[in-house]
PyMOL commands that place a pseudoatom at each C-alpha (Angstrom):
pseudoatom trace, name=CA, resn=MET, resi=1, chain=A, elem=C, hetatm=0, pos=[-3.074, -25.021, 26.773]
pseudoatom trace, name=CA, resn=LYS, resi=2, chain=A, elem=C, hetatm=0, pos=[-1.069, -22.396, 24.932]
pseudoatom trace, name=CA, resn=LYS, resi=3, chain=A, elem=C, hetatm=0, pos=[-3.005, -19.410, 23.620]
pseudoatom trace, name=CA, resn=SER, resi=4, chain=A, elem=C, hetatm=0, pos=[-2.540, -17.694, 20.283]
pseudoatom trace, name=CA, resn=TYR, resi=5, chain=A, elem=C, hetatm=0, pos=[-3.923, -14.377, 19.115]
pseudoatom trace, name=CA, resn=VAL, resi=6, chain=A, elem=C, hetatm=0, pos=[-4.947, -12.903, 15.800]
pseudoatom trace, name=CA, resn=TYR, resi=7, chain=A, elem=C, hetatm=0, pos=[-4.831, -9.128, 15.938]
pseudoatom trace, name=CA, resn=ILE, resi=8, chain=A, elem=C, hetatm=0, pos=[-5.446, -6.059, 13.812]
pseudoatom trace, name=CA, resn=LEU, resi=9, chain=A, elem=C, hetatm=0, pos=[-3.509, -2.823, 14.214]
pseudoatom trace, name=CA, resn=LYS, resi=10, chain=A, elem=C, hetatm=0, pos=[-4.596, 0.515, 12.821]
pseudoatom trace, name=CA, resn=CYS, resi=11, chain=A, elem=C, hetatm=0, pos=[-1.571, 2.356, 11.472]
pseudoatom trace, name=CA, resn=ALA, resi=12, chain=A, elem=C, hetatm=0, pos=[-0.982, 6.113, 11.395]
pseudoatom trace, name=CA, resn=ASP, resi=13, chain=A, elem=C, hetatm=0, pos=[-1.526, 6.121, 7.615]
pseudoatom trace, name=CA, resn=ASP, resi=14, chain=A, elem=C, hetatm=0, pos=[-5.061, 4.717, 8.141]
pseudoatom trace, name=CA, resn=THR, resi=15, chain=A, elem=C, hetatm=0, pos=[-4.144, 1.219, 6.919]
pseudoatom trace, name=CA, resn=TYR, resi=16, chain=A, elem=C, hetatm=0, pos=[-4.553, -2.018, 8.846]
pseudoatom trace, name=CA, resn=TYR, resi=17, chain=A, elem=C, hetatm=0, pos=[-2.009, -4.665, 9.727]
pseudoatom trace, name=CA, resn=THR, resi=18, chain=A, elem=C, hetatm=0, pos=[-3.152, -8.181, 10.623]
pseudoatom trace, name=CA, resn=GLY, resi=19, chain=A, elem=C, hetatm=0, pos=[-0.906, -10.580, 12.498]
pseudoatom trace, name=CA, resn=VAL, resi=20, chain=A, elem=C, hetatm=0, pos=[-0.767, -13.695, 14.645]
pseudoatom trace, name=CA, resn=THR, resi=21, chain=A, elem=C, hetatm=0, pos=[1.263, -14.271, 17.816]
pseudoatom trace, name=CA, resn=SER, resi=22, chain=A, elem=C, hetatm=0, pos=[1.461, -16.402, 20.933]
pseudoatom trace, name=CA, resn=ASN, resi=23, chain=A, elem=C, hetatm=0, pos=[2.322, -13.378, 23.097]
pseudoatom trace, name=CA, resn=LEU, resi=24, chain=A, elem=C, hetatm=0, pos=[0.234, -10.333, 22.268]
pseudoatom trace, name=CA, resn=GLU, resi=25, chain=A, elem=C, hetatm=0, pos=[1.849, -7.997, 24.793]
pseudoatom trace, name=CA, resn=SER, resi=26, chain=A, elem=C, hetatm=0, pos=[5.385, -8.790, 23.616]
pseudoatom trace, name=CA, resn=ARG, resi=27, chain=A, elem=C, hetatm=0, pos=[4.404, -8.534, 19.953]
pseudoatom trace, name=CA, resn=MET, resi=28, chain=A, elem=C, hetatm=0, pos=[2.767, -5.145, 20.505]
pseudoatom trace, name=CA, resn=LEU, resi=29, chain=A, elem=C, hetatm=0, pos=[5.944, -3.891, 22.154]
pseudoatom trace, name=CA, resn=LYS, resi=30, chain=A, elem=C, hetatm=0, pos=[7.971, -5.049, 19.155]
pseudoatom trace, name=CA, resn=HIS, resi=31, chain=A, elem=C, hetatm=0, pos=[5.602, -3.229, 16.781]
pseudoatom trace, name=CA, resn=GLN, resi=32, chain=A, elem=C, hetatm=0, pos=[5.674, -0.028, 18.853]
pseudoatom trace, name=CA, resn=THR, resi=33, chain=A, elem=C, hetatm=0, pos=[9.461, 0.046, 19.179]
pseudoatom trace, name=CA, resn=GLY, resi=34, chain=A, elem=C, hetatm=0, pos=[10.190, -0.854, 15.567]
pseudoatom trace, name=CA, resn=PHE, resi=35, chain=A, elem=C, hetatm=0, pos=[12.011, -4.027, 16.625]
pseudoatom trace, name=CA, resn=TYR, resi=36, chain=A, elem=C, hetatm=0, pos=[11.870, -5.184, 13.001]
pseudoatom trace, name=CA, resn=PRO, resi=37, chain=A, elem=C, hetatm=0, pos=[12.945, -2.033, 11.103]
pseudoatom trace, name=CA, resn=ASN, resi=38, chain=A, elem=C, hetatm=0, pos=[11.930, -3.347, 7.667]
pseudoatom trace, name=CA, resn=SER, resi=39, chain=A, elem=C, hetatm=0, pos=[8.455, -4.471, 8.732]
pseudoatom trace, name=CA, resn=TYR, resi=40, chain=A, elem=C, hetatm=0, pos=[5.191, -3.001, 7.425]
pseudoatom trace, name=CA, resn=THR, resi=41, chain=A, elem=C, hetatm=0, pos=[4.429, -1.241, 10.704]
pseudoatom trace, name=CA, resn=ALA, resi=42, chain=A, elem=C, hetatm=0, pos=[7.899, 0.190, 11.411]
pseudoatom trace, name=CA, resn=SER, resi=43, chain=A, elem=C, hetatm=0, pos=[7.285, 3.365, 9.404]
pseudoatom trace, name=CA, resn=ARG, resi=44, chain=A, elem=C, hetatm=0, pos=[3.554, 3.646, 10.131]
pseudoatom trace, name=CA, resn=LYS, resi=45, chain=A, elem=C, hetatm=0, pos=[3.562, 4.557, 13.832]
pseudoatom trace, name=CA, resn=PRO, resi=46, chain=A, elem=C, hetatm=0, pos=[1.770, 5.310, 16.024]
pseudoatom trace, name=CA, resn=LEU, resi=47, chain=A, elem=C, hetatm=0, pos=[-0.128, 2.039, 15.989]
pseudoatom trace, name=CA, resn=LYS, resi=48, chain=A, elem=C, hetatm=0, pos=[-3.344, 1.198, 17.764]
pseudoatom trace, name=CA, resn=LEU, resi=49, chain=A, elem=C, hetatm=0, pos=[-4.570, -2.301, 18.615]
pseudoatom trace, name=CA, resn=VAL, resi=50, chain=A, elem=C, hetatm=0, pos=[-8.164, -2.245, 17.362]
pseudoatom trace, name=CA, resn=PHE, resi=51, chain=A, elem=C, hetatm=0, pos=[-9.083, -5.938, 17.402]
pseudoatom trace, name=CA, resn=TYR, resi=52, chain=A, elem=C, hetatm=0, pos=[-7.864, -9.267, 18.687]
pseudoatom trace, name=CA, resn=CYS, resi=53, chain=A, elem=C, hetatm=0, pos=[-9.259, -12.730, 19.252]
pseudoatom trace, name=CA, resn=GLU, resi=54, chain=A, elem=C, hetatm=0, pos=[-7.859, -15.640, 21.214]
pseudoatom trace, name=CA, resn=PHE, resi=55, chain=A, elem=C, hetatm=0, pos=[-7.314, -19.211, 20.024]
pseudoatom trace, name=CA, resn=THR, resi=56, chain=A, elem=C, hetatm=0, pos=[-6.213, -22.432, 21.688]
pseudoatom trace, name=CA, resn=ASP, resi=57, chain=A, elem=C, hetatm=0, pos=[-5.227, -23.983, 18.339]
pseudoatom trace, name=CA, resn=ILE, resi=58, chain=A, elem=C, hetatm=0, pos=[-2.356, -22.189, 16.568]
pseudoatom trace, name=CA, resn=ASN, resi=59, chain=A, elem=C, hetatm=0, pos=[-3.360, -23.717, 13.233]
pseudoatom trace, name=CA, resn=LYS, resi=60, chain=A, elem=C, hetatm=0, pos=[-6.828, -22.176, 13.496]
pseudoatom trace, name=CA, resn=ALA, resi=61, chain=A, elem=C, hetatm=0, pos=[-5.239, -18.828, 14.425]
pseudoatom trace, name=CA, resn=ILE, resi=62, chain=A, elem=C, hetatm=0, pos=[-2.974, -18.922, 11.358]
pseudoatom trace, name=CA, resn=GLU, resi=63, chain=A, elem=C, hetatm=0, pos=[-5.913, -19.897, 9.149]
pseudoatom trace, name=CA, resn=THR, resi=64, chain=A, elem=C, hetatm=0, pos=[-7.958, -16.974, 10.522]
pseudoatom trace, name=CA, resn=GLU, resi=65, chain=A, elem=C, hetatm=0, pos=[-5.083, -14.531, 10.038]
pseudoatom trace, name=CA, resn=LYS, resi=66, chain=A, elem=C, hetatm=0, pos=[-4.759, -15.560, 6.381]
pseudoatom trace, name=CA, resn=GLN, resi=67, chain=A, elem=C, hetatm=0, pos=[-8.503, -15.145, 5.904]
pseudoatom trace, name=CA, resn=LEU, resi=68, chain=A, elem=C, hetatm=0, pos=[-8.579, -11.662, 7.487]
pseudoatom trace, name=CA, resn=LYS, resi=69, chain=A, elem=C, hetatm=0, pos=[-5.627, -10.493, 5.391]
pseudoatom trace, name=CA, resn=LYS, resi=70, chain=A, elem=C, hetatm=0, pos=[-7.733, -11.081, 2.269]
pseudoatom trace, name=CA, resn=TRP, resi=71, chain=A, elem=C, hetatm=0, pos=[-10.635, -8.988, 3.574]
pseudoatom trace, name=CA, resn=SER, resi=72, chain=A, elem=C, hetatm=0, pos=[-11.362, -5.496, 2.297]
pseudoatom trace, name=CA, resn=LYS, resi=73, chain=A, elem=C, hetatm=0, pos=[-10.801, -2.499, 4.515]
pseudoatom trace, name=CA, resn=ALA, resi=74, chain=A, elem=C, hetatm=0, pos=[-14.582, -2.061, 4.855]
pseudoatom trace, name=CA, resn=LYS, resi=75, chain=A, elem=C, hetatm=0, pos=[-15.031, -5.649, 6.003]
pseudoatom trace, name=CA, resn=LYS, resi=76, chain=A, elem=C, hetatm=0, pos=[-12.196, -5.356, 8.542]
pseudoatom trace, name=CA, resn=GLU, resi=77, chain=A, elem=C, hetatm=0, pos=[-13.779, -2.166, 9.900]
pseudoatom trace, name=CA, resn=ALA, resi=78, chain=A, elem=C, hetatm=0, pos=[-17.141, -3.918, 10.269]
pseudoatom trace, name=CA, resn=LEU, resi=79, chain=A, elem=C, hetatm=0, pos=[-15.409, -6.646, 12.307]
pseudoatom trace, name=CA, resn=ILE, resi=80, chain=A, elem=C, hetatm=0, pos=[-13.533, -4.084, 14.411]
pseudoatom trace, name=CA, resn=ASN, resi=81, chain=A, elem=C, hetatm=0, pos=[-16.758, -2.169, 15.085]
pseudoatom trace, name=CA, resn=GLY, resi=82, chain=A, elem=C, hetatm=0, pos=[-18.717, -5.311, 15.975]
pseudoatom trace, name=CA, resn=GLU, resi=83, chain=A, elem=C, hetatm=0, pos=[-21.032, -4.917, 12.978]
pseudoatom trace, name=CA, resn=PHE, resi=84, chain=A, elem=C, hetatm=0, pos=[-21.268, -8.653, 12.432]
pseudoatom trace, name=CA, resn=ASN, resi=85, chain=A, elem=C, hetatm=0, pos=[-24.510, -8.500, 10.439]
pseudoatom trace, name=CA, resn=SER, resi=86, chain=A, elem=C, hetatm=0, pos=[-22.707, -6.394, 7.806]
pseudoatom trace, name=CA, resn=LEU, resi=87, chain=A, elem=C, hetatm=0, pos=[-19.968, -8.970, 7.211]
pseudoatom trace, name=CA, resn=ILE, resi=88, chain=A, elem=C, hetatm=0, pos=[-22.016, -11.157, 4.884]
pseudoatom trace, name=CA, resn=ASN, resi=89, chain=A, elem=C, hetatm=0, pos=[-22.976, -8.242, 2.633]
pseudoatom trace, name=CA, resn=LEU, resi=90, chain=A, elem=C, hetatm=0, pos=[-19.394, -7.013, 2.493]
pseudoatom trace, name=CA, resn=ALA, resi=91, chain=A, elem=C, hetatm=0, pos=[-18.309, -10.453, 1.355]
pseudoatom trace, name=CA, resn=LYS, resi=92, chain=A, elem=C, hetatm=0, pos=[-20.457, -10.338, -1.752]
pseudoatom trace, name=CA, resn=LYS, resi=93, chain=A, elem=C, hetatm=0, pos=[-18.852, -9.398, -5.036]
pseudoatom trace, name=CA, resn=LYS, resi=94, chain=A, elem=C, hetatm=0, pos=[-20.246, -6.455, -6.909]
pseudoatom trace, name=CA, resn=PHE, resi=95, chain=A, elem=C, hetatm=0, pos=[-20.960, -7.113, -10.585]
for i in range(1, 95): cmd.bond("trace and resi %d" % i, "trace and resi %d" % (i + 1))
show_as sticks, trace
zoom trace
């Protein structure tokens, strides 16, 4: 069964990049070396892998990546820090 990964990188400018890949080690190398010079991470090095999760279904991985990309910075940081109880409160809209 082929594995897929959803990952979050912390960039030097204190932003986060979320991606999906079937080879996390290779993808990290491409980010670190600026393999894609016009990519979001190319000018934001150094990069640090701060979160990843593994999937056996690529469609579920892609769906999760899209969901995480919509999250606020605070919600991503709660996930990264394992503060799972905070996720529900961070999902609520403030009126």
